[in-house]
Gaussian input, Z-matrix of N, CA and C with variables (Angstrom, degrees):
# hf/3-21g

backbone

0 1
 N
 C     1     B1
 C     2     B2     1     A1
 N     3     B3     2     A2     1     D1
 C     4     B4     3     A3     2     D2
 C     5     B5     4     A4     3     D3
 N     6     B6     5     A5     4     D4
 C     7     B7     6     A6     5     D5
 C     8     B8     7     A7     6     D6
 N     9     B9     8     A8     7     D7
 C    10    B10     9     A9     8     D8
 C    11    B11    10    A10     9     D9
 N    12    B12    11    A11    10    D10
 C    13    B13    12    A12    11    D11
 C    14    B14    13    A13    12    D12
 N    15    B15    14    A14    13    D13
 C    16    B16    15    A15    14    D14
 C    17    B17    16    A16    15    D15
 N    18    B18    17    A17    16    D16
 C    19    B19    18    A18    17    D17
 C    20    B20    19    A19    18    D18
 N    21    B21    20    A20    19    D19
 C    22    B22    21    A21    20    D20
 C    23    B23    22    A22    21    D21
 N    24    B24    23    A23    22    D22
 C    25    B25    24    A24    23    D23
 C    26    B26    25    A25    24    D24
 N    27    B27    26    A26    25    D25
 C    28    B28    27    A27    26    D26
 C    29    B29    28    A28    27    D27
 N    30    B30    29    A29    28    D28
 C    31    B31    30    A30    29    D29
 C    32    B32    31    A31    30    D30
 N    33    B33    32    A32    31    D31
 C    34    B34    33    A33    32    D32
 C    35    B35    34    A34    33    D33
 N    36    B36    35    A35    34    D34
 C    37    B37    36    A36    35    D35
 C    38    B38    37    A37    36    D36
 N    39    B39    38    A38    37    D37
 C    40    B40    39    A39    38    D38
 C    41    B41    40    A40    39    D39
 N    42    B42    41    A41    40    D40
 C    43    B43    42    A42    41    D41
 C    44    B44    43    A43    42    D42
 N    45    B45    44    A44    43    D43
 C    46    B46    45    A45    44    D44
 C    47    B47    46    A46    45    D45
 N    48    B48    47    A47    46    D46
 C    49    B49    48    A48    47    D47
 C    50    B50    49    A49    48    D48
 N    51    B51    50    A50    49    D49
 C    52    B52    51    A51    50    D50
 C    53    B53    52    A52    51    D51
 N    54    B54    53    A53    52    D52
 C    55    B55    54    A54    53    D53
 C    56    B56    55    A55    54    D54
 N    57    B57    56    A56    55    D55
 C    58    B58    57    A57    56    D56
 C    59    B59    58    A58    57    D57
 N    60    B60    59    A59    58    D58
 C    61    B61    60    A60    59    D59
 C    62    B62    61    A61    60    D60
 N    63    B63    62    A62    61    D61
 C    64    B64    63    A63    62    D62
 C    65    B65    64    A64    63    D63
 N    66    B66    65    A65    64    D64
 C    67    B67    66    A66    65    D65
 C    68    B68    67    A67    66    D66
 N    69    B69    68    A68    67    D67
 C    70    B70    69    A69    68    D68
 C    71    B71    70    A70    69    D69
 N    72    B72    71    A71    70    D70
 C    73    B73    72    A72    71    D71
 C    74    B74    73    A73    72    D72
 N    75    B75    74    A74    73    D73
 C    76    B76    75    A75    74    D74
 C    77    B77    76    A76    75    D75
 N    78    B78    77    A77    76    D76
 C    79    B79    78    A78    77    D77
 C    80    B80    79    A79    78    D78
 N    81    B81    80    A80    79    D79
 C    82    B82    81    A81    80    D80
 C    83    B83    82    A82    81    D81
 N    84    B84    83    A83    82    D82
 C    85    B85    84    A84    83    D83
 C    86    B86    85    A85    84    D84
 N    87    B87    86    A86    85    D85
 C    88    B88    87    A87    86    D86
 C    89    B89    88    A88    87    D87
 N    90    B90    89    A89    88    D88
 C    91    B91    90    A90    89    D89
 C    92    B92    91    A91    90    D90
 N    93    B93    92    A92    91    D91
 C    94    B94    93    A93    92    D92
 C    95    B95    94    A94    93    D93
 N    96    B96    95    A95    94    D94
 C    97    B97    96    A96    95    D95
 C    98    B98    97    A97    96    D96
 N    99    B99    98    A98    97    D97
 C   100   B100    99    A99    98    D98
 C   101   B101   100   A100    99    D99
 N   102   B102   101   A101   100   D100
 C   103   B103   102   A102   101   D101
 C   104   B104   103   A103   102   D102
 N   105   B105   104   A104   103   D103
 C   106   B106   105   A105   104   D104
 C   107   B107   106   A106   105   D105
 N   108   B108   107   A107   106   D106
 C   109   B109   108   A108   107   D107
 C   110   B110   109   A109   108   D108
 N   111   B111   110   A110   109   D109
 C   112   B112   111   A111   110   D110
 C   113   B113   112   A112   111   D111
 N   114   B114   113   A113   112   D112
 C   115   B115   114   A114   113   D113
 C   116   B116   115   A115   114   D114
 N   117   B117   116   A116   115   D115
 C   118   B118   117   A117   116   D116
 C   119   B119   118   A118   117   D117
 N   120   B120   119   A119   118   D118
 C   121   B121   120   A120   119   D119
 C   122   B122   121   A121   120   D120
 N   123   B123   122   A122   121   D121
 C   124   B124   123   A123   122   D122
 C   125   B125   124   A124   123   D123
 N   126   B126   125   A125   124   D124
 C   127   B127   126   A126   125   D125
 C   128   B128   127   A127   126   D126
 N   129   B129   128   A128   127   D127
 C   130   B130   129   A129   128   D128
 C   131   B131   130   A130   129   D129
 N   132   B132   131   A131   130   D130
 C   133   B133   132   A132   131   D131
 C   134   B134   133   A133   132   D132
 N   135   B135   134   A134   133   D133
 C   136   B136   135   A135   134   D134
 C   137   B137   136   A136   135   D135
 N   138   B138   137   A137   136   D136
 C   139   B139   138   A138   137   D137
 C   140   B140   139   A139   138   D138
 N   141   B141   140   A140   139   D139
 C   142   B142   141   A141   140   D140
 C   143   B143   142   A142   141   D141
 N   144   B144   143   A143   142   D142
 C   145   B145   144   A144   143   D143
 C   146   B146   145   A145   144   D144
 N   147   B147   146   A146   145   D145
 C   148   B148   147   A147   146   D146
 C   149   B149   148   A148   147   D147
 N   150   B150   149   A149   148   D148
 C   151   B151   150   A150   149   D149
 C   152   B152   151   A151   150   D150
 N   153   B153   152   A152   151   D151
 C   154   B154   153   A153   152   D152
 C   155   B155   154   A154   153   D153
 N   156   B156   155   A155   154   D154
 C   157   B157   156   A156   155   D155
 C   158   B158   157   A157   156   D156
 N   159   B159   158   A158   157   D157
 C   160   B160   159   A159   158   D158
 C   161   B161   160   A160   159   D159
 N   162   B162   161   A161   160   D160
 C   163   B163   162   A162   161   D161
 C   164   B164   163   A163   162   D162
 N   165   B165   164   A164   163   D163
 C   166   B166   165   A165   164   D164
 C   167   B167   166   A166   165   D165
 N   168   B168   167   A167   166   D166
 C   169   B169   168   A168   167   D167
 C   170   B170   169   A169   168   D168
 N   171   B171   170   A170   169   D169
 C   172   B172   171   A171   170   D170
 C   173   B173   172   A172   171   D171
 N   174   B174   173   A173   172   D172
 C   175   B175   174   A174   173   D173
 C   176   B176   175   A175   174   D174
 N   177   B177   176   A176   175   D175
 C   178   B178   177   A177   176   D176
 C   179   B179   178   A178   177   D177
 N   180   B180   179   A179   178   D178
 C   181   B181   180   A180   179   D179
 C   182   B182   181   A181   180   D180
 N   183   B183   182   A182   181   D181
 C   184   B184   183   A183   182   D182
 C   185   B185   184   A184   183   D183
 N   186   B186   185   A185   184   D184
 C   187   B187   186   A186   185   D185
 C   188   B188   187   A187   186   D186
 N   189   B189   188   A188   187   D187
 C   190   B190   189   A189   188   D188
 C   191   B191   190   A190   189   D189
 N   192   B192   191   A191   190   D190
 C   193   B193   192   A192   191   D191
 C   194   B194   193   A193   192   D192
 N   195   B195   194   A194   193   D193
 C   196   B196   195   A195   194   D194
 C   197   B197   196   A196   195   D195
 N   198   B198   197   A197   196   D196
 C   199   B199   198   A198   197   D197
 C   200   B200   199   A199   198   D198
 N   201   B201   200   A200   199   D199
 C   202   B202   201   A201   200   D200
 C   203   B203   202   A202   201   D201
 N   204   B204   203   A203   202   D202
 C   205   B205   204   A204   203   D203
 C   206   B206   205   A205   204   D204
 N   207   B207   206   A206   205   D205
 C   208   B208   207   A207   206   D206
 C   209   B209   208   A208   207   D207
 N   210   B210   209   A209   208   D208
 C   211   B211   210   A210   209   D209
 C   212   B212   211   A211   210   D210

   B1=1.4324
   B2=1.6304
   B3=1.4299
   B4=1.3641
   B5=1.5070
   B6=1.2373
   B7=1.4772
   B8=1.5089
   B9=1.3059
   B10=1.4121
   B11=1.4503
   B12=1.4064
   B13=1.4470
   B14=1.4805
   B15=1.4006
   B16=1.4644
   B17=1.5016
   B18=1.2334
   B19=1.5507
   B20=1.4919
   B21=1.2577
   B22=1.4257
   B23=1.5617
   B24=1.1782
   B25=1.5276
   B26=1.4761
   B27=1.3996
   B28=1.3680
   B29=1.5934
   B30=1.2561
   B31=1.4685
   B32=1.5544
   B33=1.3259
   B34=1.5026
   B35=1.4503
   B36=1.3698
   B37=1.4917
   B38=1.6133
   B39=1.2299
   B40=1.5307
   B41=1.5559
   B42=1.1923
   B43=1.5254
   B44=1.5675
   B45=1.4170
   B46=1.4579
   B47=1.4213
   B48=1.3955
   B49=1.5297
   B50=1.4424
   B51=1.3673
   B52=1.4920
   B53=1.5522
   B54=1.3031
   B55=1.3980
   B56=1.5034
   B57=1.2892
   B58=1.4485
   B59=1.5616
   B60=1.3077
   B61=1.4686
   B62=1.6172
   B63=1.2741
   B64=1.4490
   B65=1.5204
   B66=1.4029
   B67=1.3142
   B68=1.5016
   B69=1.4283
   B70=1.5820
   B71=1.5243
   B72=1.4468
   B73=1.4248
   B74=1.6254
   B75=1.4482
   B76=1.4214
   B77=1.4546
   B78=1.3260
   B79=1.4259
   B80=1.5150
   B81=1.4421
   B82=1.3330
   B83=1.5371
   B84=1.4721
   B85=1.3499
   B86=1.6384
   B87=1.3119
   B88=1.3870
   B89=1.5408
   B90=1.2452
   B91=1.5104
   B92=1.5867
   B93=1.3462
   B94=1.4652
   B95=1.4202
   B96=1.2916
   B97=1.4098
   B98=1.5480
   B99=1.4045
   B100=1.4590
   B101=1.3997
   B102=1.3448
   B103=1.4840
   B104=1.6227
   B105=1.1748
   B106=1.5239
   B107=1.5173
   B108=1.3109
   B109=1.5032
   B110=1.5404
   B111=1.3723
   B112=1.4891
   B113=1.5138
   B114=1.2623
   B115=1.5336
   B116=1.5009
   B117=1.4090
   B118=1.3225
   B119=1.5230
   B120=1.2915
   B121=1.5282
   B122=1.5265
   B123=1.3277
   B124=1.3028
   B125=1.5337
   B126=1.3908
   B127=1.4021
   B128=1.5669
   B129=1.3723
   B130=1.4081
   B131=1.5234
   B132=1.5163
   B133=1.4245
   B134=1.5372
   B135=1.3253
   B136=1.5360
   B137=1.7082
   B138=1.3420
   B139=1.4909
   B140=1.5184
   B141=1.3438
   B142=1.4916
   B143=1.5616
   B144=1.2333
   B145=1.4425
   B146=1.6353
   B147=1.4051
   B148=1.3334
   B149=1.5491
   B150=1.4010
   B151=1.4051
   B152=1.5468
   B153=1.3851
   B154=1.4990
   B155=1.4568
   B156=1.4525
   B157=1.3635
   B158=1.5665
   B159=1.3181
   B160=1.4429
   B161=1.6087
   B162=1.4173
   B163=1.4528
   B164=1.5471
   B165=1.3607
   B166=1.5126
   B167=1.5144
   B168=1.3342
   B169=1.4727
   B170=1.4828
   B171=1.3245
   B172=1.4812
   B173=1.5039
   B174=1.4372
   B175=1.4468
   B176=1.5172
   B177=1.2525
   B178=1.5070
   B179=1.5128
   B180=1.2719
   B181=1.5022
   B182=1.5454
   B183=1.2759
   B184=1.5798
   B185=1.4285
   B186=1.3340
   B187=1.4681
   B188=1.5011
   B189=1.3686
   B190=1.5048
   B191=1.6123
   B192=1.1925
   B193=1.4866
   B194=1.5486
   B195=1.3194
   B196=1.4038
   B197=1.5557
   B198=1.4429
   B199=1.3517
   B200=1.4895
   B201=1.3894
   B202=1.4878
   B203=1.6198
   B204=1.2592
   B205=1.4406
   B206=1.5204
   B207=1.4203
   B208=1.5251
   B209=1.4553
   B210=1.3873
   B211=1.4152
   B212=1.5186
   A1=106.80
   A2=111.74
   A3=116.94
   A4=115.21
   A5=118.29
   A6=123.37
   A7=107.62
   A8=111.65
   A9=125.01
   A10=109.74
   A11=115.41
   A12=116.93
   A13=101.80
   A14=110.93
   A15=115.46
   A16=112.51
   A17=116.72
   A18=115.24
   A19=107.91
   A20=112.49
   A21=122.09
   A22=114.64
   A23=114.98
   A24=117.36
   A25=111.77
   A26=119.68
   A27=119.57
   A28=117.44
   A29=115.32
   A30=122.94
   A31=109.88
   A32=120.90
   A33=118.50
   A34=107.76
   A35=114.43
   A36=126.37
   A37=108.60
   A38=123.37
   A39=122.64
   A40=105.62
   A41=123.34
   A42=130.05
   A43=105.07
   A44=119.54
   A45=123.51
   A46=112.27
   A47=113.87
   A48=120.02
   A49=106.84
   A50=122.78
   A51=124.89
   A52=107.96
   A53=118.54
   A54=121.51
   A55=111.79
   A56=120.44
   A57=124.62
   A58=108.19
   A59=116.82
   A60=121.05
   A61=106.79
   A62=115.80
   A63=117.46
   A64=110.29
   A65=117.52
   A66=128.98
   A67=115.78
   A68=106.93
   A69=112.05
   A70=108.90
   A71=118.11
   A72=119.75
   A73=110.53
   A74=113.59
   A75=117.36
   A76=114.20
   A77=122.36
   A78=131.80
   A79=109.58
   A80=116.41
   A81=124.47
   A82=111.94
   A83=112.17
   A84=116.97
   A85=112.97
   A86=118.27
   A87=122.33
   A88=117.29
   A89=119.42
   A90=123.32
   A91=109.07
   A92=113.38
   A93=117.48
   A94=105.78
   A95=125.63
   A96=122.05
   A97=110.20
   A98=110.78
   A99=120.60
   A100=107.23
   A101=128.11
   A102=121.33
   A103=113.29
   A104=115.95
   A105=121.87
   A106=107.92
   A107=112.61
   A108=120.57
   A109=109.07
   A110=112.92
   A111=114.21
   A112=106.19
   A113=114.49
   A114=122.81
   A115=105.01
   A116=119.10
   A117=122.97
   A118=107.99
   A119=117.01
   A120=121.53
   A121=110.83
   A122=120.36
   A123=125.56
   A124=111.77
   A125=112.30
   A126=114.60
   A127=114.85
   A128=114.95
   A129=119.52
   A130=108.12
   A131=113.76
   A132=116.49
   A133=108.36
   A134=110.91
   A135=118.10
   A136=100.06
   A137=110.76
   A138=115.06
   A139=109.75
   A140=112.07
   A141=116.99
   A142=106.63
   A143=124.12
   A144=120.75
   A145=106.40
   A146=111.82
   A147=120.25
   A148=111.40
   A149=118.24
   A150=122.67
   A151=117.23
   A152=108.06
   A153=117.09
   A154=109.71
   A155=119.83
   A156=125.06
   A157=106.88
   A158=117.73
   A159=115.63
   A160=117.14
   A161=108.06
   A162=110.24
   A163=109.09
   A164=119.32
   A165=120.57
   A166=107.93
   A167=119.64
   A168=117.66
   A169=108.87
   A170=117.72
   A171=117.85
   A172=114.59
   A173=116.52
   A174=122.18
   A175=111.54
   A176=122.03
   A177=128.88
   A178=107.55
   A179=119.01
   A180=127.67
   A181=103.66
   A182=115.55
   A183=117.92
   A184=110.42
   A185=115.27
   A186=116.62
   A187=121.77
   A188=112.08
   A189=122.99
   A190=102.03
   A191=126.02
   A192=125.92
   A193=107.05
   A194=118.51
   A195=121.36
   A196=114.48
   A197=114.62
   A198=120.19
   A199=113.12
   A200=117.90
   A201=116.82
   A202=109.14
   A203=116.81
   A204=118.40
   A205=112.26
   A206=110.43
   A207=114.02
   A208=114.20
   A209=115.45
   A210=120.70
   A211=118.68
   D1=167.69
   D2=178.13
   D3=-64.65
   D4=170.94
   D5=179.02
   D6=-118.43
   D7=152.80
   D8=178.73
   D9=-142.39
   D10=134.51
   D11=174.26
   D12=-126.46
   D13=133.31
   D14=179.88
   D15=-150.71
   D16=170.41
   D17=171.44
   D18=-59.12
   D19=176.28
   D20=176.99
   D21=-51.87
   D22=135.06
   D23=-177.76
   D24=-54.57
   D25=-37.38
   D26=177.76
   D27=-62.97
   D28=-18.65
   D29=-179.50
   D30=-84.55
   D31=-5.91
   D32=-177.11
   D33=-103.44
   D34=118.18
   D35=-172.75
   D36=-67.88
   D37=159.93
   D38=175.92
   D39=-63.71
   D40=-45.33
   D41=-175.01
   D42=-58.94
   D43=-38.13
   D44=175.22
   D45=-63.27
   D46=-43.78
   D47=-177.64
   D48=-64.26
   D49=-48.34
   D50=-179.99
   D51=-53.98
   D52=-48.19
   D53=-179.70
   D54=-57.78
   D55=-46.77
   D56=177.21
   D57=-59.54
   D58=-43.40
   D59=-173.79
   D60=-64.12
   D61=-37.61
   D62=-178.11
   D63=-69.21
   D64=-46.31
   D65=173.45
   D66=-48.28
   D67=-45.10
   D68=-176.85
   D69=-71.97
   D70=-32.01
   D71=179.77
   D72=-62.96
   D73=-36.30
   D74=174.16
   D75=-66.69
   D76=-36.15
   D77=178.18
   D78=-59.14
   D79=-47.52
   D80=178.52
   D81=-52.55
   D82=-50.70
   D83=-175.10
   D84=-70.44
   D85=-35.52
   D86=-176.83
   D87=-86.38
   D88=-26.97
   D89=-168.37
   D90=-82.21
   D91=133.60
   D92=177.70
   D93=-123.49
   D94=-21.83
   D95=-174.96
   D96=-120.70
   D97=132.14
   D98=-176.15
   D99=-120.65
   D100=156.15
   D101=0.86
   D102=-69.32
   D103=159.96
   D104=-176.21
   D105=-130.73
   D106=123.64
   D107=171.96
   D108=-108.12
   D109=130.82
   D110=178.90
   D111=-150.29
   D112=162.84
   D113=177.12
   D114=-121.95
   D115=130.47
   D116=174.78
   D117=-131.84
   D118=117.94
   D119=-170.68
   D120=60.22
   D121=-120.51
   D122=-176.54
   D123=-97.06
   D124=1.66
   D125=-172.71
   D126=-107.71
   D127=143.01
   D128=179.24
   D129=-116.54
   D130=129.53
   D131=-172.58
   D132=-125.79
   D133=150.82
   D134=173.29
   D135=-128.66
   D136=116.51
   D137=176.05
   D138=-112.61
   D139=131.05
   D140=179.54
   D141=-90.18
   D142=-16.36
   D143=-177.37
   D144=-157.23
   D145=166.89
   D146=174.61
   D147=-63.79
   D148=-39.21
   D149=171.18
   D150=-41.03
   D151=-46.08
   D152=-169.80
   D153=-67.93
   D154=-33.03
   D155=178.27
   D156=-72.19
   D157=-39.40
   D158=176.90
   D159=-62.38
   D160=-37.05
   D161=179.29
   D162=-64.70
   D163=-37.36
   D164=-178.91
   D165=-68.22
   D166=-35.38
   D167=-179.95
   D168=-66.95
   D169=-41.32
   D170=-179.52
   D171=-65.86
   D172=-36.01
   D173=172.25
   D174=-64.75
   D175=-36.93
   D176=172.95
   D177=-59.87
   D178=-48.33
   D179=-175.46
   D180=-60.45
   D181=-47.95
   D182=-178.06
   D183=-64.25
   D184=-45.54
   D185=-178.36
   D186=-69.14
   D187=-27.58
   D188=172.44
   D189=-74.15
   D190=-42.47
   D191=-176.98
   D192=-65.42
   D193=-47.87
   D194=177.76
   D195=-54.50
   D196=-48.77
   D197=-177.39
   D198=-67.39
   D199=-33.08
   D200=176.80
   D201=-73.27
   D202=-31.44
   D203=178.00
   D204=-65.77
   D205=-35.32
   D206=-178.98
   D207=-74.58
   D208=-22.93
   D209=-179.40
   D210=-72.10

């Protein structure tokens, strides 16, 4: 799977995660060539395939759901 390096997870606010999630959705639609390196917010990503982006989008969706349930 692709790799991501970022500041500590505790430092990323839910609004930042939503913004990254939306930007990743745009990347999925627009990207035709892989591997893909990109920076979103404070995160740097390397994706080997479209599926890797989809997995991250799904993980962000779950994380945001859990954080809103805990609030």
